BAFIMAR-302484 format. One record per atom (N, C-alpha, C, O): x, y, z; residue in one letter. Coordinates in steps of 0.001 Angstrom, whole numbers, plus 500000, padded with zeros to 6 digits. Layout:
BEGIN
XYZa...
***
This chain:
BEGIN
247109178722069230m245621179398069301m244604178799068218m244932178507067068m243510178680068678m242151177260067986m241528178609067291m241090179617067846m241639178278065795a240667179672065189a239676178778063928a240152177977063123a238579179074064007v237810178767062454v237424179945062249v237500180983062906v236760179528060712t236075180664060133t235332180141059297t235368178966058929t234297181339058790a233048180341058387a232998180038056794a232015179779056100a234480180159056401d234662179690054897d235380178128054921d235894177639053915d235325177493056138e235862176516056265e234811175389056086e233628175679056261e235168174099055743p234054172761055255p233067173002056126p233300173721057097p231861172471055938p231183171928056891p231632170916057771p232502170122057413p231096170875058930s231437169972060068s231055168623059611s230222168472058717s231685167568060244p230992166242059707p229842166074060517p229019165217060195p229621166975061813r228322166835062395r227438167848062248r226790168328063178r227366168319060713s226529169316060517s225045168774060380s224092169550060456s224893167493060188h223630166783060166h222960166404061216h221933165747061042h223369166713062447l222468167178063918l221362167766063902l221343168991064018l220432167189063786l218703167806063691l218900168596064821l219660168538065788l217986169378064436k217711170880065384k216853170317066532k215745169894066200k217135170258067607g215987170106069069g215571168183069076g214840167585069866g216297167675067983q216342166312067917q217212165554067567q217916166063066694q217531164441067877c218498163601067624c218122162945066287c216973162717065910c219308162662065597n219086161961064371n219105160459064348n220147159811064245n217677159835064467l217206158752064466l218249157628063835l218718156695064488l218533157912062369s219335157425061348s220589156942061644s221293156198060960s220864157559063008l222402157246063672l222588156737064877l223670156614065451l221401156400065316i221295155769066482i220940154372066578i219857154038066097i221958153167067331p221692152056067080p220504151317067197p219978151396068307p219894150572066301a218672149962066555a218187149163067759a216985148900067753a218768148815068589s218327148386069652s218232149604070678s217299149691071476s219321150591070594i218406151663071509i217233152462070760i216418153089071437i217175152445069746k216044153383069134k215116152440069688k214268152985070394k215020151256069592s213897150585069572s213494150746071290s212385150584071800s214325150986071725v214040151280073465v213521152730073332v212414152915073837v213985153560072875a213355155049072542a211937155227072119a211024155920072568a212026154377071100d210412154290070440d208980154070071470d207836154497071625d210003153042072044k208740152523073246k208643153538074581k207771153290075412k209330154414074736c209632155212076044c209142156309075337c209313157243076121c208627156758074308l208182158162073934l206608157714073928l205744158558073692l206275156364074194t204802156423074470t204347157177075799t203218157439076216t205435157401076246t204654157999077566t205187159786077815t206361160136077696t204484160369078034e204352161746078141e205148162030079462e204895161757080635e206281162727078814l207451162893080265l208646164150079814l208967164357078644l209100164767080775p209709165706080508p210938165559079506p211842164723079501p210645166812078518l211780166343077316l212724167318077352l213212167493076235l213249168142078339s213984169180078544s215522168953078317s216273169782077802s215831167883078710l217568167408078316l217462167426076754l218544167665076217l216206167190075731m216093166926074309m216936168502073535m217291168422072359m217122169545074155s217632170395073971s218943171181074311s219387172254073901s219527169999075461r220428170089076213r221835168882075821r222828168894076548r221772168167074945i222391167103074354i222687167242072892i221740167237072105i223738167347072521t224112166919071080t224210165558070765t223806164613071443t224853165532069541l224841164253068947l225806163019069869l225487161841070026l226641163482070223g227658162526071007g226934161671072006g227271160519072280g225854162351072562l224989161845073454l223691161384073219l222890161038074087l223504161394071930c222239161120071238c221492159751071632c220281159656071833c222358158792071701a221443157538071534a220796157189073112a219650156818073368a221863157422074007v221629157449075287v220476158710076233v219747158460077194v220647159807075646a219871161093075866a218426161173075116a217516161843075604a218290160540074054w216779160399073367w216138159287074753w215077159519075333w216751158487074969m216306157333075896m216004157930077228m214909157960077790m217007158344077595f216701159121079175f215562160169079234f214586160124079984f215943161421078023a214828162552078312a213623161865078137a212716162291078852a213282160745077257a211758160640076982a211248159381078014a210132158863077979a211976159146078622a211624157963079763a212164158632080918a212208157887081897a212549159688081098v213151160511081899v214319159381082869v214442158862083979v214833159459081840f216660158984082321f216055157251082958f215730157353084141f215932156296082594l215874155117083113l217414154637083120l218110154523082111l217805154384084406s219561154427084708s219755152367084820s219006151445085144s221067152481084380g221567151423084478g221624150412083246g220839150624082322g222392149459083175p222569148841081934p220998147942081243p220784147583080086p220184147811082391s219069147333082374s218077147831081367s217096147269080879s218622149138081160a217388149786079747a217976149415078543a217440149849077523a218936148726078436l219066148267076880l218770146958076720l218836146255075712l218336146632078159r217528145103077793r216249145557077664r215636144500077514r215168146732077610a214297146991078138a213236147088076775a212159147662076616a214015146310075957q213349146476074323q211741146169074081q210960146755073332q211473144867075114k210460144032075104k209594144028076366k208738143221076731k210018145072076893q209386145486078509q208928146942078622q209437148023078327q207760146547079168q206873147988079143q207440149070080165q207437148400081198q207706149760080362i208473150586081419i206827150934082645i205678151284082379i207606150576084087v206625150275084785v207350151038085878v208391150707086446v206269152613086151w206504153779086882w205932153225088627w204814152721088517w206318153217089763s205878152782091129s205067153928091371s205096155006090779s204383153586092256d203469154857093126d204407156029093462d204025157148093118d205240155945093908s205790157263094605s206484157553093185s206122158681092850s207231157066092328e207714158124091198e206817158303090312e207352158755089299e205501158148090165k204826159033089252k204493160239089761k204245161056088875k204399160643090842p203987162038091265p204788162876090892p204600163985090391p206096162103091246i207754162879090647i207555163223089636i207541164450089529i207244162264088107i207409162308087324i206347163684086503i206644164626085768i205150163228087036e204154164419086838e204693166010087119e204686166969086346e205005165947088050q205733167412088644q206966168038087731q207154169235087515q207769166909087243l209148167277086677l208700167906085099l209342168615084325l207107167227084981r206883167361083471r206439169247083075r206571169919082052r205756169634084795k205189170884084573k206075172072085454k205577173145085796k207135171760085673l208553172694086110l208586173565085842l208569174611086491l208686173218084014r209034174498083378r208217175667083636r208760176702084023r206820175592083440s205991176206083720s205647177073084947s205032178113084712s205949176794086170l206038177410087195l206662178557087194l207790178692086720l205983179501087726p206644180578088413p208142180430089013p208574179371089467p208864181626088952d210227181349089382d210800180875090806d211766180174091107d209494181756091814d209951181262093245d209202179914093326d209973178996093604d207845179513093152e207359178606092913e208223177408092688e208294176422093422e208962177655091419r209715176316090678r210794176198091661r211031174990091650r211467176663092377a212652176845092938a211965175700094170a212317174521094208a211147176182094939r210230175437096255r210118174183095807r210708173379096529r209384173556094548v209133172629094068v210237171982093807v210204170793094123v211440172459093221t212918171758093079t213081170940094124t213027169718094264t213356172130095052k213925171323096198k213247170325096901k213896169384097356k211871170397097078r211035169354097373r211232168063096641r211528167026097235r211084168128095485l211314166817094325l212983166401094727l213188165187094761l213915167103094964a215397166553095510a215378165759096213a216074164760096029a214308165937097650v214237165220098416v213415164369098602v213419163694099632v212323164182097412e211611162727097353e212325162046096695e212437160846096944e213089162730095532i214221161495094915i214887160535095874i215014159342096149i215260161850096243r216242160982097499r215952159840098378r216763158994098753r214815159907098637q214011158921099768q213522157782098829q213009156781099329q213681157916097331l213545156770096689l214127155807096861l215284156037097213l213728154135096732p214288152804097179p215823152382096367p215825152430095137p216357152212096673l217471151605095684l216933150524094824l216296149573095277l217189150684093655g216909149761092247g215525150299091482g215021149715090522g214977151590092122s214190152417091264s214746153280090586s215955153406090775s214129154108089642h214823155019088874h215358156451089286h215179157590088854h216168155830090416k216266157245090965k217078158476090548k216836159670090720k218402157686089784l219067158135089058l218629158930088124l218951160117088169l217894158493087196g217375159055086049g216546160514086312g216729161565085699g215457160228087546l214993161026087820l215704162429088575l215165163535088537l216948162161089226a217736162836089696a218374163388088586a218736164553088744a218574162957087681n219777163960086553n218814164561085845n219151165689085485n217341164111085385s216352165216085001s216252166272085739s216313167235084974s216124166645086883l216277167698087744l217217168545087753l217193169766087907l218296167621087527a219663168403087788a219429169333086284a219775170511086191a218875168668085328n218945169156084053n218259170452083880n218688171252083049n216980170781084774l216443171673084845l216394172640085729l215595173577085730l217463172374086689v218006173169087948v217877174141087579v217047174972087948v219058174280086384t220088175124085803t219966176314085088t220800177169084793t218149176160084748e217627177214084187e217373178398084949e216630178127085892e217675179516084914g217529180713085605g218306180940086915g219530180832086996g217646181202087734d218152181340089286d217241180922090596d216584181587091397d217519179434090435p216923179148091636p217237178907093378p216662178425094354p218625179629093018g219100179889094624g220285178693094646g220333177694093928g221089179050095545l222514177938095938l221925176776096284l222009175713095670l220997177113097820e220321176071098380e219794175169097829e220080174014098142e218746175489096715t218169174579095949t219149173450094677t218964172273094366t220378174653094122l221224173706093490l221807172582094482l221837171385094197l222153173002095394q223023172272096770q222122170962096725q222523169833096442q220987171289097019e219499170063097519e219711168793095972e219755167571096113e219808169519094645v219167168761093283v220943167975093509v221035166748093482v222204168850093717a223137167928093600a223604167048094521a224382166175094137a223181167122096017t223295165934096668t222624164854096566t222928163754097026t221331165254095723t220359163946095146t221144163495094519t221754162539094997t221491163975093160l222152163279092108l223728162608092816l224060161433092656l224371163403093425a225478162601094367a225297161239094740a225948160247094411a224144161374095602d223738160149096654d222956159086096081d222686158035096661d222464159531094451a222205158634093512a222914157549092490a222472156505092011a224394158314092323l225555158172091746l226268156823092882l226990155844092698l225749157300093789r227147156458094512r226188154861094771r226852153865095058r225153154773094688e224234153687094988e224605152960093259e224442151745093149e224940153518092386q224989152599091557q226241151439091328q227377151636091760q226020150746090907p227077149497090708p228241149998089754p227913150833088911p229585149576089790v230298149758089110v230460149125087736v230523147895087744v230538149730086569p230193148809085555p231221147826085165p232331148008085663p231087146922084452s232445146198083942s232824146844082621s232184147425081745s234333146471082834a235170146907081530a234166146719080287a233901147637079510a233783145769080218a233083145313078891a231868146168078250a231513146399077094a231312146595079753a229937147544079634a230114148846079920a229147149597080047a231584149329080077a231995150708080401a231369151866079046a230825152965079154a231668151190078023g231305151890076747g229545152585077143g229336153783076951g228637151840077584n227327151880077398n227053152182078560n225965151780078972n227947153009079520d227163153446081125d226588154551080823d226955155524080166d225523154262081446p224113155893081553p224872156632082657p224786157860082697p225477156090083393s226070156937084804s227161157912084069s227346158887084797s227682157960083278a228645159111082555a228159160362082407a228607161380082933a227091160253081569i225741161242081641i225814162375083203i226021163547083517i225482161032083802s225066161635085192s226357162350085978s226192163275086774s227375161915085718y228829162278086377y229458163671085417y230314164532085620y228718163411084534a229374164917083485a228122166042084008a228470167219083922a226722165798084535t226107166613084785t226254167348086199t225851168457086551t227002166311086930l227369166570088729l228827167688088474l229181168698089083l229270167136087585a230735167883087073a230705169327087201a231347170170087829a229590169317086265q229131170684085876q228948171701086861q229508172784087031q227727170907087680l227272171575088981l227471172272089879l226924173277090334l228857171298090298v230314171729091075v231078172958090317v231066174102090771v231858172526088904r232384173437088572r231751175165088599r232109176085089333r230788175158087597y230279176176087209y228737176877088315y228315178028088430y228258175525088965e227215176301089679e227630176700091093e227040177539091773e228875175902091521h229561176133093123h228912175359094001h228990175858095123h228310174368093984v227621173345095051v229052172385095558v230151172360095005v228663171735096624q229469171074097072q229266169567096683q228138169080096608q230158169009096494a229919167454095851a231371166775095716a232335167417095297a231459165281096145s232753164840095951s232390163340095515s231337162747095752s233288162963094961s233400161251094163s234984161036094366s235980161759094341s234695159607094589d235994158804094324d235876158576093317d236903158858092700d234605157904092298d234575157744091424d235671157957090292d235884159144090047d236235157255089729p237219158082087986p236434158520087347p236834159480086690p234823158096087133r234040158711086197r233735160075086489r233265160736085563r233943160727087804f233466161808088344f234762162731087814f234642163729087103f236258162085088403r237374162942088009r237226163102086845r237308164294086550r236984162248085755a237745162318084542a236399163246084088a236957163991083283a235141163624084096a234466164293083945a234536165887084346a234020166829083744a235509165911085813m236007166856085908m236995167763085161m237000168941084806m237873166661085069a238965166664084294a238739167732082599a239388168679082158a237422166926082019r237291167271080944r236851168646081183r237242169407080298r236129169226082145l235685170711081911l236284171218082100l235903172362081851l237927171198082743e238788172008083508e239971172150081775e240596173198081615e240092170972080669e240172171303079315e239330171574078605e239851171658077493e237790171875078503d237022172484077573d237564174017077773d237822174711076789d237720174500079109d237837175923079468d238990176505079141d239035177688078805d240486175407079233r241222176266078581r241308176232077012r241973177068076402r240668175317076439s240224175331074785s239787176589074576s240376177373073833s238424176947075398r237829178318075310r238340179531075317r237956180545074734r239555179290076271q240269180602076608q241651180874075143q242425181808074939q241499180040074672s242718180378073440s241602180146072440s242045179624071417s240662180305072417a239563179725070807a239489181403070391a239369182379071132a239598181326069050d239296182308067922d238278181664067053d238038180456067039d237715182553066346f237081182801065057f236596183870064416f236826185050064683f235642183261063217t235389185029062287t234036184161062251t233907182947062412t233279184930062047l231753184419061556l231050185679061216l231282186788061699l230084185345060248a229505186725059859a227737186502060511a227141185497060897a227209188360060361d225945188172061127d224898188192060168d225094188006058967d223836188407060657l222469188552059706l222850189523058347l222460189316057198l223707190618058802t223897191345057575t224896190984056808t224993191562055726t225889189943057165g227193190198056504g227913190794057016g229025190687056500g227876191435057844k229346191980058511k230000190516059344k229402189656059991k231660190687058971r232303189660059810r232715190085061345r232889191267061646r232851189030062267w233098189506063344w234307188312064037w233936187171064312w235755188765064258t236461188310064407t236836188303066243t237395189278066744t236436187073067090l236635187448068475l237895188153069064l237832188947070002l238926187828068495k240423188443068904k240691189490068345k241805189926068637k239916190280067412e239871191578067353e238958192526068005e238984193729067743e238158192002068844l237626192503069978l238251192833071399l237632193227072388l239526192602071295r240261192743072224r240076194878072829r240293195896072172r239608194694074282g239844196242074431g238133196601074738g237772197711075132g237253195541074501r235942195084074710r235470194269075635r236280193413075990r234428194241076150v234163193061076828v232984192254075915v231911192773075606v233344191058075595v232812190085074600v231815189010075264v232273188133075995v230509189098075003l229442188309075786l229300187642074207l229023188223073158l229679185813074520v229525185024073302v228112184131074025v227983183898075227v227270183784073070n226091183589073405n225711182089072280n225419182204071089n225810180820073001f225104180255071914f223595179186071786f223410178262072578f222666179509070707w221606179784071027w220906178922069851w221694178362069090w219763178776069649a218823178419068503a217507178870068660a217027178900069794a216730179293067506t214924179365067750t214384178736068465t213769179198069426t214488177284068134w214081176258068825w214275176019070195w213574175106070631w215098176626071089c215440176430072349c214224177331073266c213797178435072926c213941176822074082p212766177724075190p213602178477075988p213420179693075932p214695177965076905p215418178832077965p216374179611076923p216761180648077462p216844179481075728c217350180545074847c216442181922074677c216779183087074886c215133181369074209r214414182603074151r213886183411075094r213340184512075005r214175182561076203k213702183345077231k214627184249077950k214132185125078660k215796184150077860e216829184794078069e217279186083077213e218098186969077458e216583185889076312m217232187162074669m216761188222075460m217586189126075586m215616188401076070p215346190069076221p215902190558077115p215742191745077399p216677189771077762d217657190323079094d218860190286078400d219667190877079117d219463189869077289m220528190174076999m220202191573076114m220963192540076146m219102191542075410e219098192896074326e218975194478075734e219479195597075653e218357194046076534a218298195301077607a219632195309077959a220180196342077573a220672194227078795l221936194723078838l222869195392077905l223703196197078319l222718195000076342y223330195369075442y222946196828075017y223795197529074466y221330197433075330q221387198699075268q221680199549076273q221663200769076106q222029198872077618r222613199867078910r224332199639078684r225094200467079183r224761198716078069f226142198607077923f227192198720076964f228394198976077040f226240198404075858g226607198712074277g227638200130074627g228781199821074964g227422201195074591p228110202302074774p228900202282075534p229761203128075289p229171201456076806k230557201427077701k231581200238077114k232594199917077735k231240199693075990g231882198492075214g231683197075075123g232405196187074670g230570197058075642l229943195439075539l230010195253073957l229969196187073156l230085194318073731v229543193350072368v228793192092073018v229092191619074114v227917191686072297i227369190252072655i227283189820071025i226684190424070136i227937188796070938l227671187692069943l226885186228070043l227352185188070508l225759186406069561a225176185463069516a225217184499068404a225072184835067229a225422183261068814i225637182738067546i224886181134067545i225117180228068346i224087181121066577s223415179743066068s223756179088064875s224191179527063811s223393177616065363d224052176928063995d223109176448063024d223061175379062416d222129177789062998e220587177337061983e221145178343060584e222073179151060617e220410178058059587e220238178694058550e219919180276058481e219114180696059312e220354180986057770a219597182309057673a218160182503057828a217590183133058718a217612181825056765a216180181907056348a215225181244057748a214020181491057717a215694180524058792k215088180217060150k215466181715061105k214734182386061832k216623181842060814v216847182830062267v216679184151061696v217012185010062511v216265184644060543q216378186170060115q214794186584060457q214620187702060941q213498185631060198p212444186391060581p212096186217062283p211390187025062885p212743184988062937f212725185242064446f213144186246065104f212751186565066226f213955186798064460i214766188313065080i214402189328064782i214196190160065665i214166189674063284a213036190558063011a211663190957064106a211204191912064732a211444189728063875e209651189760064710e209891190152065909e208956190809066368e211407189917067118r211361190212068073r212264191642068268r212340192068069420r212879192321067301h213426193414067100h214849193274068397h214842194015069380h215975192224068169f216956191897068920f218225192995068029f218671192679066926f218555194007068617s219781194398067941s221206194164068357s222127194826067879s221352193375069102y222913192775069038y223110191912067844y222172191447067197y224534191693067543p224614190931066405p224511189648066660p224926189115067689p223740188872065386i223593187481065572i224262187132064159i224109187559063015i225250185951064887l226192184864064011l225931183799063339l225111182994063779l226337183670062591l225528182175061915l226760181128061928l227950181370061724l226141179907062224d227284178855062702d226748177825061805d226674177008062723d226356177231060899p225420176242060282p226166175170060144p225521174126060244p227699175001059881g228517174169059576g228870173558061021g229318172417061137g228568174632062400r228711174105063404r230206173803064038r230496172953064881r231104174795063353k232660174929063489k232962175671064730k234038175564065319k232041176385065090v232576177396066168v231724176424067583v231901176679068774v231098175660067211n230127175270068477n230802174275068644n230779173745069754n231555173760067661e232755172591068181e233803172887068684e234448172292069547e234038173972068070l235173174825068896l235289175110070214l236200175022071037l233697175620070236f233762175923072326f233250174408073013f232959174242074197f233230173499072071r232946172329072959r231595172223073114r231279171502074060r230476172819072352i228907173290073133i228356171705072569i228440171105071497i227687171370074076e226861169890074098e225320170021074010e224500169214073572e225133171338074580g223727171598074903g223530173462074848g224377174355074858g222806173480074820i222321175350074801i221153175697075696i220302174902076095i221215176804075921p222029177867075853p223047177853076721p222999177415077870p224292178498075991k225805178708076777k225972179899076478k225692180406075392k226601180621077741s227412181926077711s228577181855078022s228929180820078588s229602182938077762f230723183173078086f231321184727077577f231344185381076534f231847184895079199v232333186390079008v233729186626078990v234539186176079800v233998187459077887y235437187545078018y235695189261078185y235071190206077703y236890189209079081d237369190858079485d237635191474078343d237314191003077253d238307192693078514r239021193578077431r240433192926076955r241026193074075887r240670192397077744e242027192108077712e241836190377076905e242816189839076390e240693189816076919g240427188703076100g240588187743077073g240861186667076541g240531187669078352k240550186523079537k239480186131079580k238537186919079664k239294184712079533l237588184030079863l237327184440081498l238015184017082427l236192185346081621v236211185351082938v234610184675083789v234362184574084990v233990184410082896a232750183977083714a232194183086082615a232935182881081654a230944182508082630q230466181388081875q229078181123082631q228812181242083827q228306180737081587a226617180014081969a226600178796081534a226975178768080362a226279177562082030i225802176346081311i224470176656080936i224023175771080207i223746177479081132d222441177249080747d221707178612080898d222488179495081252d220509179003080738m219722180094080760m220119181037081894m220611180594082932m219920182239081710r220670183490082938r219588184425083085r218971184904082133r219436184601083934t218520185746084576t219367187400084538t220460187647085049t218564188266083854q219383189557083899q220057189651085258q221236189985085144q219704189478086366r220515189641087494r221897189080087546r222884189710087925r221881187333086965q222835186690086928q223621187250085802q224724187632086192q223487187367084962l224034187963083735l224700189303083871l225525189555082993l224512190176084762l224825191236085343l226394190813086118l227472191382085946l226121189748086916e227119189407087903e228057189100086660e228952189924086475e227979188053085802m228758187833084871m229729188975084198m230943189035084001m228786189725083975l229616191470083134l230411191944084488l231494192453084197l230236191916085412a230881192253086853a231824191814086746a232754192430087265a232068190807086186h233295189697086438h234078190550085210h235301190579085349h233579191200084108a234915191423082900a234642193550083759a235013194400082949a234297193927084624g234529195339084799g233248195994084323g233319197222084286g232210195516083987l231069195925083818l229872196227084656l228889195488084603l229914197417085528e228443197439086211e227692198588086403e226582198519086930e
***
């Protein structure tokens, strides 16, 4: 059994900055590329979804809408040039999060087709990965998710296989991880013979096994200590979030509504932030959320659950079995579906 408590020493990764990467840890060559990329106003949704292990590539990808291929590392002295067919896609990606849900789903589906039609050698993989990281926020519908996954899979198949020497700097690895998440957690259909895809799927399976056996003890904002394994007999929703994370903030009112509805029936929500109490306390007080807010400033529990982006949610049934999880923001309807797997309806 894996367990951590709030009393353990701070994690070596506790230097991770909230909502951004710690640039002091990024190699100078990549930082140079990132700094130039940041002069272009582009979607930054991935910045709240990738943690330190992917910072160097994620910074560059998020700021420049994911330049793909080893050529990105050689772009230090080059100006990024977007084609006439790419520019409108980039503009729509920037605005996607602000659209009403029904319109957003339609636009997302159309963008998936437009990206798929881009010529080989364009920034297709980067754009496809950017769209894939946006589509999982909320409930776009399975058809839209499938369209995006198909586009990402097609873009990956067009990429050259990296040499052994370059494999460690392969930006495609992030895209294979994204595709694997869509397949495992969003239930889309996609396949690949590439060993990087198989490795990504195997990692997700291992992550889930680890989360099933995970245990922790953390204090909430009142000082009360909560231990996951001691909540057997109740349905537990473990949610990872932060005050700076827009998708996290968007789903919190729905979680509060479900807590009010199902709390008397045995639902416990443990919302875990890696921020300090001084940051979290006023945020919660202003919004009057009543479910327990736990503090993990050393990121020990984040690391235990292998959290590489937020929000993330995990539902455990009354026997302590992990029965549902979400890789992104969920609507109230989607959260209800997750709780139904634990017998709450």
